[in-house]
C-alpha positions as CSV (number, residue, x, y, z in Angstrom):
1,X,-50.4,104.6,3.9
2,X,-50.9,104.3,0.1
3,X,-48.9,105.7,-2.8
4,X,-49.3,105.6,-6.5
5,X,-47.5,103.0,-8.5
6,X,-45.3,104.2,-11.2
7,X,-46.6,102.7,-14.2
8,X,-44.1,103.4,-17.0
9,X,-46.2,101.6,-19.7
10,X,-48.7,104.6,-19.5
11,X,-46.0,107.3,-19.8
12,X,-47.7,108.8,-22.8
13,X,-51.2,108.8,-21.3
14,X,-52.6,112.1,-20.2
15,X,-53.9,110.3,-17.0
16,X,-50.4,109.6,-15.8
17,X,-49.4,113.2,-16.4
18,X,-49.1,115.1,-13.0
19,X,-50.1,118.3,-14.7
20,X,-53.6,117.0,-14.8
21,X,-53.9,117.1,-10.9
22,X,-56.7,118.7,-9.1
23,X,-57.0,119.7,-5.4
24,X,-59.6,118.5,-3.0
25,X,-59.8,119.3,0.8
26,X,-60.0,116.6,3.4
27,X,-60.6,118.2,6.8
28,X,-59.5,121.5,5.3
29,X,-56.2,119.9,4.2
30,X,-55.3,120.1,0.5
31,X,-54.8,116.9,-1.4
32,X,-53.4,116.8,-4.9
33,X,-55.0,114.0,-6.9
34,X,-56.0,113.0,-10.3
35,X,-59.5,113.7,-11.8
36,X,-60.0,109.9,-12.3
37,X,-59.5,109.2,-8.6
38,X,-62.4,108.2,-6.3
39,X,-62.8,110.4,-3.1
40,X,-61.8,107.3,-1.0
41,X,-58.6,106.8,-3.1
42,X,-57.6,110.5,-2.8
43,X,-58.2,110.5,1.0
44,X,-56.2,107.3,1.4
45,X,-53.1,109.1,-0.2
46,X,-52.7,111.2,3.0
47,X,-53.2,108.4,5.6
48,X,-56.2,109.7,7.4
49,X,-56.2,107.0,10.1
50,X,-60.0,106.7,9.8
51,X,-62.7,108.3,7.7
52,X,-65.9,107.6,9.8
53,X,-67.0,106.3,13.1
54,X,-69.6,103.7,13.6
55,X,-72.9,105.2,14.9
56,X,-73.4,102.8,17.8
57,X,-70.0,102.4,19.5
58,X,-68.0,105.2,17.9
59,X,-65.4,102.7,16.4
60,X,-63.1,104.2,13.7
61,X,-63.4,102.8,10.2
62,X,-61.8,103.5,6.8
63,X,-62.4,102.4,3.2
64,X,-62.2,98.7,2.8
65,X,-63.6,97.1,-0.4
66,X,-63.3,100.1,-2.7
67,X,-66.3,98.9,-4.8
68,X,-69.4,100.1,-2.9
69,X,-70.2,96.9,-1.1
70,X,-69.1,97.4,2.5
71,X,-70.1,101.0,3.2
72,X,-67.0,101.6,5.4
73,X,-66.1,104.5,3.2
74,X,-69.1,106.7,4.2
75,X,-68.0,110.4,4.4
76,X,-69.4,113.9,4.3
77,X,-68.7,115.3,0.7
78,X,-69.5,118.8,0.0
79,X,-71.7,119.1,3.0
80,X,-73.8,115.9,2.2
81,X,-73.5,113.1,4.7
82,X,-73.5,109.3,4.2
83,X,-71.8,109.4,0.8
84,X,-70.0,106.3,-0.5
85,X,-66.5,107.9,-1.0
86,X,-65.3,104.9,-3.1
87,X,-68.1,105.4,-5.7
88,X,-67.7,109.2,-6.2
89,X,-65.0,110.8,-8.4
90,X,-63.2,113.8,-7.1
91,X,-63.9,117.3,-8.4
92,X,-61.6,120.3,-8.0
93,X,-62.2,122.2,-4.8
94,X,-64.3,119.3,-3.3
95,X,-64.7,119.5,0.5
96,X,-64.4,116.2,2.2
97,X,-64.9,115.4,5.9
98,X,-64.9,112.4,8.3
99,X,-68.3,111.2,9.2
100,X,-68.2,111.5,13.0
101,X,-71.9,110.9,13.7
102,X,-73.1,109.2,16.9
103,X,-76.6,107.7,17.0
104,X,-78.8,109.7,19.3
105,X,-80.6,107.0,21.0
106,X,-82.1,109.1,23.8
107,X,-85.3,109.7,22.0
108,X,-85.6,106.0,21.2
109,X,-84.9,105.1,24.8
110,X,-87.4,107.7,26.1
111,X,-90.1,106.3,23.7
112,X,-89.4,102.8,24.9
113,X,-89.6,103.8,28.5
114,X,-92.9,105.7,27.9
115,X,-94.3,102.6,26.1
116,X,-93.3,100.5,29.0
117,X,-95.0,102.8,31.6
118,X,-98.2,102.7,29.5
119,X,-98.2,98.9,29.6
120,X,-97.8,98.7,33.4
């Protein structure tokens, strides 16, 4: 889906040196990336298809704005859910997972039905 641009003007920069790569794990799959990459950018390198599902209708989503505004990049990072992947820099060994949470509306619907029965 995405690939790095070859920026020849930065040939002497340490950031453009591939020896500075680190490894993170997306769904247990290793990804070689740079320490200056955001989690979202690193995951997009391997074409994940989607990185989260919406809680109401389970629709697939992926990072969109890459600047912390849209919240489409929410992922589980190192066991913590609801992390904005576009705002977090990768760390070596980081564990990243899709956020596949479905809203459990059964308790809310039961409470609503109970309230309705009390009002009758």
